[in-house]
C-alpha positions as CSV (number, residue, x, y, z in Angstrom):
1,M,100.1,72.1,98.5
2,T,100.8,70.6,95.0
3,G,104.3,70.1,93.8
4,A,105.3,69.8,97.4
5,A,108.2,67.4,97.0
6,S,110.6,70.1,95.9
7,G,111.0,73.7,94.8
8,L,108.4,76.4,95.4
9,G,105.7,73.8,96.5
10,L,108.0,72.5,99.2
11,A,109.1,76.0,100.3
12,A,105.4,77.1,100.6
13,A,104.5,73.9,102.5
14,K,107.4,74.5,105.0
15,A,106.4,78.2,105.4
16,F,102.8,77.3,106.2
17,A,103.8,74.5,108.6
18,E,106.3,76.8,110.4
19,S,103.5,79.4,110.8
20,G,101.5,76.7,112.6
21,A,99.3,75.3,109.8
22,S,98.8,71.6,109.3
23,V,99.7,70.9,105.7
24,A,98.7,68.4,103.0
25,L,101.6,67.8,100.6
26,A,100.8,66.4,97.2
27,D,103.2,65.3,94.5
28,W,103.5,62.5,91.9
29,N,107.0,61.5,93.3
30,E,106.0,59.5,96.3
31,S,109.4,58.9,97.9
32,A,110.4,62.6,97.6
33,M,107.0,63.7,98.8
34,R,107.1,61.4,101.9
35,A,110.6,62.7,102.7
36,A,109.3,66.3,102.4
37,A,106.4,65.5,104.7
38,D,108.7,64.0,107.3
39,E,110.4,67.4,108.0
40,P,107.4,69.3,109.3
41,T,106.2,66.2,111.2
42,T,109.6,65.8,113.0
43,Q,109.3,69.5,113.9
44,G,105.9,69.0,115.6
45,H,103.7,70.2,112.8
46,G,100.8,68.3,111.2
47,A,101.6,67.0,107.7
48,L,99.7,64.6,105.3
49,A,101.4,63.2,102.2
50,I,99.2,62.6,99.2
51,R,100.6,60.9,96.0
52,G,98.9,62.3,93.0
53,D,99.5,63.8,89.6
54,V,97.9,67.2,88.8
55,A,98.2,66.4,85.1
56,D,95.6,63.7,85.5
57,D,92.1,65.1,85.9
58,A,90.8,62.0,87.7
59,Q,93.6,62.2,90.3
60,V,92.9,66.0,90.8
61,E,89.2,65.1,91.5
62,A,90.2,62.4,93.9
63,M,92.6,64.7,95.8
64,G,89.9,67.4,96.0
65,A,87.4,64.9,97.4
66,L,89.9,64.0,100.1
67,F,89.9,67.5,101.4
68,G,86.3,67.2,102.2
69,V,87.0,64.3,104.6
70,I,90.5,65.2,105.9
71,G,90.4,67.1,109.2
72,P,93.3,68.6,111.1
73,T,96.3,66.4,111.1
74,E,98.3,65.6,114.1
75,P,102.1,65.1,113.8
76,E,102.1,61.7,115.4
77,K,99.5,60.6,112.9
78,Q,101.3,61.7,109.7
79,S,100.2,59.4,106.9
80,A,100.3,59.0,103.1
81,I,97.4,58.5,100.7
82,S,97.7,57.4,97.1
83,V,95.0,58.5,94.7
């Protein structure tokens, strides 16, 4: 979910996590995005934090490439990736 550090992106990520999905949260604001990823993790849901800027085509490509190698996340293995 892009823009996941706040607003609609965060609300959507929370809704998906609460419905049982593992979520990947992406945002350019690393500290806010990590804090946002902590909530689903502490509630027992899988969350992965990815720092990236969707206004930068190269970063969007790198984030897209990550989804080919990222499998299901486990709450105890929540991590952050910077592209």
